[in-house]
C-alpha positions as CSV (number, residue, x, y, z in Angstrom):
1,M,0.0,0.0,0.0
2,N,2.9,2.4,0.8
3,T,4.4,1.6,-2.6
4,I,1.2,2.6,-4.4
5,K,0.9,5.8,-2.4
6,E,4.5,6.7,-3.2
7,L,4.0,6.0,-6.9
8,R,0.5,7.6,-7.1
9,T,1.5,10.5,-9.4
10,F,3.7,8.2,-11.5
11,L,0.8,5.7,-11.9
12,I,-1.6,8.5,-13.0
13,L,0.8,9.8,-15.6
14,W,2.0,6.4,-16.7
15,S,-1.5,4.9,-17.1
16,T,-3.0,7.8,-19.0
17,Q,0.0,8.4,-21.3
18,S,0.0,4.6,-22.0
19,L,-3.7,4.9,-23.0
20,S,-2.8,7.7,-25.4
21,Q,0.1,5.6,-26.8
22,L,-2.4,2.9,-27.5
23,G,-4.5,5.2,-29.6
24,S,-1.5,6.5,-31.5
25,A,-0.2,3.0,-32.1
26,M,-3.6,2.0,-33.5
27,T,-3.5,4.9,-35.9
28,S,0.0,4.1,-37.0
29,F,-0.9,0.5,-37.6
30,A,-4.0,1.4,-39.6
31,L,-2.0,3.9,-41.7
32,T,0.4,1.1,-42.5
33,L,-2.5,-1.0,-43.8
34,W,-3.9,2.0,-45.7
35,V,-0.6,3.0,-47.4
36,Y,0.2,-0.6,-48.4
37,E,-3.3,-1.1,-49.8
38,K,-2.8,2.1,-51.9
39,T,0.8,1.5,-53.1
40,G,1.7,-2.2,-52.6
41,S,5.3,-0.9,-51.9
42,A,7.4,-1.8,-48.9
43,L,9.5,1.3,-49.4
44,Q,6.6,3.7,-49.5
45,T,5.1,2.0,-46.4
46,A,8.5,2.3,-44.7
47,L,8.5,6.0,-45.4
48,L,5.9,6.4,-42.7
49,S,8.5,5.5,-40.1
50,I,11.3,7.4,-41.8
51,C,9.3,10.6,-41.8
52,S,8.5,10.1,-38.1
53,Y,12.0,9.4,-37.0
54,T,14.1,11.8,-39.2
55,P,13.1,15.0,-37.4
56,Y,13.4,13.2,-34.1
57,V,17.0,12.3,-34.9
58,L,18.0,15.6,-36.5
59,M,16.5,17.9,-33.8
60,S,16.9,15.7,-30.7
61,V,20.0,17.4,-29.3
62,L,18.6,20.9,-29.4
63,A,15.2,19.6,-28.2
64,G,16.6,18.1,-25.1
65,A,18.3,21.3,-24.2
66,L,15.0,23.2,-24.8
67,S,13.3,20.6,-22.6
68,D,15.8,21.4,-19.7
69,S,15.1,25.1,-20.2
70,F,11.3,24.9,-19.7
71,D,8.9,23.4,-17.2
72,K,8.2,19.8,-18.1
73,K,4.4,19.8,-17.8
74,P,3.6,22.7,-20.2
75,T,6.1,21.3,-22.6
76,M,4.4,17.9,-22.6
77,L,0.9,19.4,-22.9
78,L,1.9,21.6,-25.9
79,C,3.6,18.8,-27.8
80,D,0.7,16.4,-27.2
81,F,-1.7,19.1,-28.4
82,F,0.1,19.6,-31.7
83,A,0.4,15.9,-32.3
84,A,-3.4,15.5,-31.8
85,C,-3.9,18.3,-34.3
86,C,-2.1,16.2,-36.9
87,S,-4.4,13.2,-36.3
88,A,-7.4,15.6,-36.6
89,A,-6.0,16.9,-39.9
90,E,-5.7,13.3,-41.3
91,M,-9.3,12.7,-40.3
92,V,-10.5,15.9,-42.1
93,L,-8.6,14.9,-45.3
94,L,-10.1,11.4,-45.1
95,L,-13.6,12.8,-44.8
96,C,-12.9,15.1,-47.8
97,D,-11.6,12.1,-49.7
98,S,-8.3,14.0,-50.2
99,L,-5.8,12.1,-48.1
100,L,-2.7,11.0,-50.0
101,P,0.4,9.2,-48.7
102,A,2.4,12.4,-49.2
103,H,0.0,14.1,-46.6
104,I,0.7,11.4,-44.1
105,Y,4.5,11.7,-44.6
106,I,4.3,15.4,-43.8
107,L,2.0,15.0,-40.8
108,N,4.2,12.1,-39.5
109,A,7.2,14.4,-39.7
110,V,5.4,17.0,-37.5
111,V,4.4,14.4,-35.0
112,G,8.0,13.2,-35.0
113,L,9.2,16.7,-34.2
114,M,6.7,17.0,-31.3
115,N,7.9,13.7,-30.0
116,T,11.5,15.0,-30.1
117,V,10.7,17.6,-27.5
118,Q,8.1,15.7,-25.6
119,Q,10.1,12.5,-25.0
120,P,13.0,13.9,-23.0
121,A,10.6,16.1,-21.0
122,G,8.6,13.0,-20.2
123,E,11.7,11.0,-19.3
124,V,12.7,13.7,-16.8
125,A,9.2,14.1,-15.5
126,M,9.1,10.3,-14.7
127,T,12.4,10.7,-12.8
128,L,11.1,13.7,-10.8
129,I,7.9,11.9,-9.7
130,T,9.4,8.5,-9.0
131,P,11.4,7.7,-5.8
132,R,14.8,6.4,-6.6
133,E,14.2,3.1,-4.9
134,H,11.3,2.5,-7.3
135,Y,13.3,3.1,-10.6
136,Q,13.4,-0.5,-11.6
137,K,9.8,-1.1,-10.7
138,A,8.8,2.0,-12.7
139,S,10.9,0.8,-15.7
140,G,9.2,-2.6,-15.5
141,L,5.7,-0.9,-15.5
142,K,6.7,1.2,-18.5
143,S,7.7,-2.0,-20.3
144,L,4.5,-3.6,-19.2
145,S,2.4,-0.8,-20.7
146,S,4.4,-0.9,-23.9
147,S,3.8,-4.7,-24.1
148,L,0.0,-4.2,-23.6
149,V,0.0,-1.6,-26.3
150,T,1.8,-3.9,-28.7
151,V,-0.6,-6.7,-27.8
152,F,-3.9,-4.8,-28.3
153,H,-3.2,-2.1,-30.9
154,P,-3.0,-4.4,-34.0
155,I,-6.1,-6.3,-32.9
156,L,-8.2,-3.2,-32.1
157,A,-6.9,-1.3,-35.1
158,T,-7.6,-4.2,-37.5
159,A,-11.2,-4.6,-36.1
160,L,-11.9,-0.8,-36.2
161,Y,-10.3,-0.5,-39.7
162,A,-12.6,-3.2,-41.0
163,V,-15.7,-1.8,-39.5
164,S,-15.3,2.0,-39.7
165,G,-12.1,2.6,-41.7
166,M,-9.3,5.1,-40.8
167,V,-11.9,7.6,-39.5
168,G,-13.0,5.3,-36.7
169,V,-9.4,4.5,-35.7
170,I,-8.5,8.2,-35.6
171,C,-11.6,9.0,-33.5
172,V,-10.4,6.5,-30.9
173,D,-6.9,8.1,-31.0
174,L,-8.3,11.5,-30.3
175,A,-10.4,10.2,-27.5
176,T,-7.4,8.6,-25.8
177,F,-5.5,11.9,-26.3
178,A,-8.2,13.8,-24.5
179,A,-8.1,11.5,-21.5
180,A,-4.3,11.7,-21.2
181,F,-4.2,15.5,-21.7
182,S,-6.9,16.1,-19.1
183,A,-5.2,13.8,-16.5
184,L,-1.8,15.6,-17.0
185,A,-3.3,19.0,-16.9
186,L,-5.5,18.5,-13.9
187,F,-4.1,15.7,-11.7
188,V,-0.4,15.5,-12.1
189,H,2.1,17.8,-10.3
190,I,5.6,17.6,-11.6
191,P,8.1,19.2,-9.2
192,P,10.9,21.4,-10.6
193,G,14.2,19.6,-11.1
194,A,17.4,20.5,-9.5
195,K,18.9,23.7,-10.8
196,S,22.6,24.1,-11.7
197,A,24.5,26.7,-9.9
198,G,25.5,29.8,-11.8
199,P,23.9,31.5,-14.9
200,K,21.6,29.5,-17.1
201,P,23.4,28.2,-20.2
202,S,22.3,28.9,-23.7
203,V,20.5,26.2,-25.7
204,L,23.6,25.5,-27.8
205,A,25.8,25.4,-24.7
206,S,23.3,23.1,-23.0
207,A,23.3,20.7,-25.9
208,K,27.1,20.7,-26.0
209,S,27.3,19.9,-22.3
210,G,25.0,16.9,-23.0
211,L,27.2,15.6,-25.7
212,S,30.3,16.2,-23.6
213,Y,28.8,14.2,-20.8
214,L,28.1,11.3,-23.1
215,F,31.5,11.3,-24.7
216,G,33.1,11.5,-21.3
217,N,31.2,8.5,-19.9
218,K,32.6,5.7,-22.0
219,P,30.4,2.8,-20.7
220,V,27.2,4.7,-21.5
221,F,28.7,6.0,-24.8
222,W,29.6,2.6,-26.2
223,L,26.4,1.1,-24.9
224,I,24.4,3.7,-26.9
225,L,26.4,3.1,-30.0
226,F,25.8,-0.6,-29.6
227,L,22.1,0.1,-29.4
228,A,22.4,2.2,-32.5
229,G,23.6,-0.9,-34.4
230,V,20.8,-2.9,-32.9
231,N,18.2,-0.3,-33.9
232,F,19.5,-0.4,-37.5
233,A,18.8,-4.1,-37.8
234,A,15.5,-3.9,-35.8
235,S,14.1,-1.0,-37.9
236,A,15.0,-2.8,-41.1
237,F,13.0,-5.8,-39.7
238,D,10.1,-3.5,-38.9
239,A,10.1,-2.4,-42.6
240,V,10.2,-6.0,-43.8
241,L,7.5,-7.6,-41.6
242,P,4.4,-5.9,-43.0
243,P,5.1,-6.7,-46.7
244,Y,6.3,-10.1,-45.7
245,V,3.0,-11.0,-44.0
246,L,0.6,-9.0,-46.1
247,S,1.9,-10.3,-49.4
248,H,2.3,-13.9,-48.5
249,Q,-0.2,-16.4,-49.6
250,N,-0.8,-17.5,-46.0
251,G,-0.8,-13.9,-44.7
252,G,-3.1,-10.9,-44.8
253,K,-4.3,-8.1,-42.5
254,A,-5.8,-10.3,-39.8
255,V,-2.6,-12.4,-39.8
256,L,-0.4,-9.4,-39.5
257,G,-2.5,-8.2,-36.6
258,T,-2.2,-11.6,-34.9
259,V,1.6,-11.8,-35.5
260,T,2.1,-8.3,-34.1
261,A,-0.1,-9.1,-31.1
262,C,2.1,-12.1,-30.4
263,A,5.1,-9.7,-30.1
264,G,3.1,-7.7,-27.5
265,A,2.2,-10.9,-25.6
266,A,5.8,-11.9,-25.5
267,M,6.8,-8.4,-24.3
268,L,4.1,-8.6,-21.6
269,F,5.7,-11.8,-20.3
270,G,9.1,-10.1,-20.4
271,S,7.8,-7.0,-18.7
272,V,6.5,-9.0,-15.8
273,A,9.9,-10.8,-15.6
274,A,11.7,-7.4,-15.7
275,S,9.5,-6.1,-12.8
276,V,10.1,-9.0,-10.5
277,L,13.6,-10.2,-11.3
278,P,16.3,-9.0,-8.9
279,A,18.9,-6.5,-10.2
280,P,21.6,-8.4,-12.2
281,K,25.2,-8.1,-11.2
282,N,26.1,-7.1,-14.8
283,R,23.6,-5.0,-16.7
284,I,25.7,-4.6,-19.8
285,R,26.1,-8.3,-20.3
286,V,22.3,-8.8,-19.9
287,I,21.7,-6.0,-22.5
288,F,24.2,-7.6,-25.0
289,L,22.9,-11.2,-24.6
290,T,19.2,-10.3,-24.9
291,A,19.8,-8.1,-28.0
292,L,21.8,-10.9,-29.7
293,F,19.1,-13.5,-28.9
294,S,16.2,-11.3,-29.9
295,L,17.5,-10.2,-33.3
296,V,19.1,-13.4,-34.5
297,V,16.5,-16.0,-33.4
298,E,13.5,-14.0,-34.7
299,N,15.0,-13.2,-38.1
300,L,16.3,-16.7,-38.8
301,I,13.0,-18.4,-37.9
302,L,11.0,-16.0,-40.1
303,A,13.4,-16.6,-43.0
304,F,12.5,-20.3,-43.3
305,A,8.9,-20.3,-41.9
306,R,5.9,-20.6,-44.2
307,T,2.9,-20.6,-41.8
308,P,1.4,-18.0,-39.4
309,L,2.1,-20.4,-36.5
310,W,5.8,-20.2,-37.0
311,W,5.7,-16.5,-37.6
312,C,4.0,-16.1,-34.2
313,I,6.6,-18.4,-32.6
314,A,9.4,-16.2,-34.1
315,Q,7.8,-13.0,-32.7
316,I,7.4,-14.6,-29.2
317,A,11.0,-15.8,-29.2
318,G,12.4,-12.5,-30.3
319,W,10.3,-10.1,-28.3
320,S,10.1,-11.9,-24.9
321,V,13.6,-10.7,-23.9
322,V,13.3,-7.1,-25.2
323,P,11.7,-5.7,-22.0
324,I,14.5,-7.2,-19.9
325,M,17.0,-5.5,-22.2
326,N,15.1,-2.2,-22.1
327,A,14.7,-2.2,-18.3
328,N,18.4,-2.8,-17.7
329,L,19.3,-0.1,-20.3
330,D,16.9,2.4,-18.7
331,V,18.3,1.8,-15.2
332,A,21.9,1.9,-16.4
333,V,21.5,5.2,-18.1
334,R,19.1,6.8,-15.6
335,S,21.4,5.9,-12.7
336,A,24.5,7.3,-14.4
337,V,23.1,10.7,-15.4
338,P,22.4,13.5,-12.9
339,T,18.7,14.6,-12.8
340,E,19.4,18.2,-13.8
341,M,21.2,17.0,-17.0
342,Q,18.9,14.2,-18.0
343,G,16.9,16.2,-20.6
344,R,19.9,17.2,-22.6
345,V,21.8,13.9,-22.1
346,Y,18.7,11.9,-23.1
347,S,18.2,14.0,-26.2
348,C,21.8,13.5,-27.2
349,R,21.4,9.8,-26.5
350,N,18.4,9.7,-28.7
351,T,20.3,11.2,-31.6
352,L,23.1,8.7,-31.2
353,Q,20.9,5.7,-30.5
354,F,18.2,6.3,-33.0
355,F,19.9,8.0,-36.0
356,T,20.1,4.5,-37.5
357,V,16.3,4.0,-37.4
358,P,15.4,5.9,-40.6
359,L,18.5,4.5,-42.3
360,G,17.5,0.9,-41.3
361,T,13.9,1.5,-42.3
362,F,14.9,2.7,-45.7
363,F,17.4,-0.1,-46.1
364,G,14.8,-2.7,-45.3
365,G,12.1,-1.3,-47.6
366,F,14.6,-0.7,-50.4
367,M,16.1,-4.2,-50.2
368,V,12.7,-5.8,-50.4
369,D,11.3,-3.7,-53.2
370,R,14.5,-3.3,-55.4
371,V,16.7,-6.2,-54.6
372,C,15.2,-9.3,-52.9
373,E,11.7,-9.5,-54.5
374,P,13.1,-8.9,-58.0
375,L,15.8,-11.5,-57.4
376,M,13.3,-14.1,-56.2
377,A,10.9,-13.3,-59.1
378,S,13.7,-13.6,-61.6
379,P,13.8,-16.8,-63.8
380,A,17.6,-16.7,-63.2
381,R,17.2,-17.3,-59.4
382,S,18.9,-20.5,-58.1
383,A,16.9,-23.5,-57.1
384,L,18.5,-23.3,-53.7
385,L,17.0,-19.9,-53.0
386,S,13.5,-21.2,-54.0
387,R,13.8,-24.2,-51.7
388,L,15.0,-22.0,-48.8
389,F,12.8,-19.0,-49.1
390,G,9.8,-20.1,-51.2
391,V,8.5,-18.7,-54.5
392,G,6.1,-15.9,-55.3
393,K,5.5,-12.5,-53.6
394,G,6.9,-12.5,-50.0
395,S,9.8,-14.8,-50.8
396,G,12.0,-11.8,-51.3
397,A,11.0,-10.5,-47.8
398,A,11.9,-14.0,-46.4
399,L,15.3,-13.7,-48.0
400,M,15.7,-10.3,-46.4
401,T,15.0,-11.6,-42.9
402,F,17.8,-14.2,-43.4
403,I,20.2,-11.4,-44.4
404,L,19.1,-9.4,-41.3
405,G,19.7,-12.4,-39.1
406,L,23.3,-12.7,-40.3
407,M,23.8,-8.9,-40.1
408,S,22.4,-8.7,-36.5
409,A,24.8,-11.4,-35.4
410,A,27.7,-9.5,-37.0
411,I,26.7,-6.2,-35.3
412,C,26.4,-7.8,-31.8
413,L,29.7,-9.7,-32.0
414,A,31.5,-6.6,-33.4
415,F,30.6,-4.7,-30.2
416,R,31.2,-7.6,-27.9
417,K,34.9,-6.9,-27.3
418,I,34.3,-3.2,-26.5
419,L,31.4,-3.8,-24.2
420,K,33.2,-6.5,-22.3
421,K,35.6,-3.9,-20.9
422,Y,32.8,-2.4,-18.9
423,E,31.1,-5.5,-17.6
């Protein structure tokens, strides 16, 4: 009971923001279905993620410094409001029968920009309202909500999309936003963070101090670069999975929703484990091993699987350890960075850790559309490739998952020697 009382403010903010994330995730999933239906292109579908992440990566360093310069609550409210306006704009364009993929790319870029500022402010807010002794529990709960969102958003989005189209999905998104916005505005008090002594630094000086802190903290710096490599492979996989399932003769929208939900179910299990497991003696080793297992096992199973059952097994195997990796990463970084610097350091971390996401997403979509699918459709393809990865549409995506499995192993092993110094 004392724990619940101590975490009351965190629980209000966490639960309502998670609800809003569910609505946003449903819209994102439905937009993936909508764009693939309109274009049939893995690359054009991947552009949804590219447009969301590019401003996030480019502006993250300055955004974190701005986040440290302003109160966290108004910053979060303002960013959430503009993101909701983008969803409303999509709905208006749909109702006017004028929505095009190009419109979605632009609006996703605006949402990505808002997330750039909102994310570091939210991270610091969580630190300010959470007692230090509950950091790992809070991290586990955040992983739990992320898992629940991953479980339910494809199922709910697919059902709503089938019944009421994109408009119905966006209406739910706006309703969840209203609930989260109201809770933050009315019921959550975020105390001011610790202030640095001396005059307030400029935004550029603040951003520079965040970078300097990361470069000077070698364990955190190399860990973030390792995660950048992991994110390249993971984002390429995210670009490959929808065309792989949607175009396969055994796939389709409902199957993609089920396969994605299995990833969420696996994360739910992993989140519970992350919440109850004792703190490991070596967090860096746990992060490395879970990343290696997740990426390699999932990609290699998908490469040779032909049925939805095995696709679900691959998702469960790959995603079950991700919350454990994320919880240990969150605690390792949060414990190493002073609270008054977390906004600028987290934003610099975001730039270094996630700059590979748009690159990996483009790489995955490009390889499927321009290399792997044409190769598997060519009469000149080898019989061995056909036996390993099948024939027809979707076989190129299967080949790409095999390539990603080998690439993931190479990335993890390349960083192994460096990370071992800090275990």
